[in-house]
N, C-alpha and C positions, 0 to 999 in steps of 0.2 A: 122230171113235166117238165120244168123250167128252163131245164138245158134244148125242152125239142125248142119249145117255142122258143125262144131263142133260133135254136135253128133255123125253124124254119122264115120266122123278118127280115134275121138275112139273106136265107134265099130268094124274099118281094127286091131287101137290095143288092142283090143281085144283081136277079135279077133282069131287074129296073136300072142298070148298072147297060149292062151286053146291050141290051133292045136300045141304048143311049147311043152308044158307041159303034156296033153294029147294024141295027132302022132305024140309027136317029128317027125312035118314035115311042120316044120317054117316057112313063103312069105317071111320075112323078119330080115334081119339079125340087128347085134346092131344096125349098125350106124342106120340102114333101124325101124329099134324101137325107135329108137330116137327123127325123123324127121317126124316123124307122130307123137307121143305124145308128141309133139313143138310145130307142125300143131295145133293141139286140142287143144291148152292154148292159143295160141291165140288166139285164133275165141273167146276162149273162153272170152277169158279179153275183146275182141273187142267186143260182145255182149254184155254182164254186161256190159262198159261204155256208151256202142250205146243210152242201156235201160237210162244210168243211167242222162245220158244227154239230152233224152225225158220228164222223171220225171221233171227235175231241171226244164227243156220250161215248163213242162203246168203248175204247181206248182208261178212262174213270171210270168204265166199268166190268174191269178185269180186276 
């Protein structure tokens, strides 16, 4: 769930950068871009930590 959310938020960031580069019509400013990229990073880290915790729990049960 967090990994999908991270991908979606990163896609928004990428779309904004692409629109700014090719069409000169970015919909987010500098601070907005930073916050969106920060949110994507945090969601990705949460997803990886949850996956690691699940793997550790799975290995301890064996």
